[in-house]
C-alpha positions as CSV (number, residue, x, y, z in Angstrom):
1,M,-103.4,-90.5,63.8
2,L,-107.0,-90.3,64.9
3,D,-109.4,-93.2,64.9
4,Q,-112.2,-92.3,62.6
5,K,-114.8,-94.3,64.7
6,I,-113.9,-92.2,67.7
7,V,-114.1,-89.0,65.7
8,E,-117.5,-90.0,64.5
9,K,-118.7,-90.8,68.0
10,L,-117.4,-87.4,69.2
11,R,-119.1,-85.7,66.3
12,E,-122.4,-87.3,67.5
13,R,-121.7,-86.3,71.1
14,Y,-121.0,-82.7,70.2
15,K,-123.7,-82.4,67.5
16,G,-124.7,-78.9,68.8
17,L,-121.2,-77.6,68.1
18,H,-120.7,-75.6,64.9
19,P,-119.3,-78.1,62.3
20,L,-116.3,-75.7,61.4
21,I,-115.2,-75.6,65.1
22,F,-115.4,-79.4,65.3
23,H,-113.4,-79.7,62.0
24,R,-110.7,-77.3,63.1
25,S,-110.5,-79.1,66.5
26,V,-109.9,-82.4,64.6
27,E,-107.1,-80.7,62.6
28,H,-105.4,-79.5,65.8
29,A,-105.6,-82.8,67.6
30,R,-102.8,-85.3,67.3
31,T,-104.5,-88.0,69.3
32,D,-108.0,-89.1,70.2
33,V,-107.4,-88.0,73.8
34,E,-106.3,-84.5,72.7
35,L,-109.4,-84.2,70.5
36,F,-111.6,-85.0,73.5
37,D,-109.7,-82.5,75.7
38,I,-110.0,-79.8,73.1
39,L,-113.8,-80.4,72.7
40,E,-114.3,-80.5,76.4
41,S,-112.6,-77.2,77.0
42,I,-114.5,-75.1,74.4
43,P,-116.0,-72.0,76.0
44,K,-119.8,-71.9,76.2
45,S,-120.0,-68.4,74.7
46,Y,-118.6,-66.8,71.6
47,P,-116.5,-65.3,70.0
48,I,-113.7,-67.8,70.5
49,S,-110.3,-68.2,68.8
50,W,-107.6,-70.9,68.8
51,S,-104.8,-70.3,71.2
52,E,-101.5,-71.9,70.1
53,D,-100.0,-71.1,73.5
54,N,-102.7,-73.0,75.4
55,F,-103.5,-75.5,72.7
56,C,-107.3,-74.9,73.1
57,W,-110.1,-72.6,72.1
58,V,-110.3,-69.5,74.2
59,K,-113.0,-66.8,74.7
60,T,-112.0,-63.5,73.1
61,D,-113.5,-60.0,73.1
62,L,-111.9,-59.4,69.7
63,I,-113.9,-60.5,66.6
64,R,-110.8,-60.4,64.4
65,E,-107.6,-62.2,65.4
66,T,-104.6,-60.0,66.3
67,K,-102.6,-61.8,63.5
68,L,-105.1,-60.7,60.9
69,S,-105.0,-57.1,62.1
70,S,-101.2,-56.9,61.8
71,R,-101.3,-57.8,58.1
72,R,-102.5,-54.3,57.2
């Protein structure tokens, strides 16, 4: 479980990060350390998507995720 005081401090530290990306990062993290690692590894340019294999945000050239495309 994440310590809400640490989450709030990280929210202040990463205030330039889009709120949805921060929120989704919090959802993926199991510990405070994991949240910090996830936030530190976010690519500087967009578009990005979550990689379950690497457990981090990754730069992508695709605007839509592959999983969404396969639903057609």
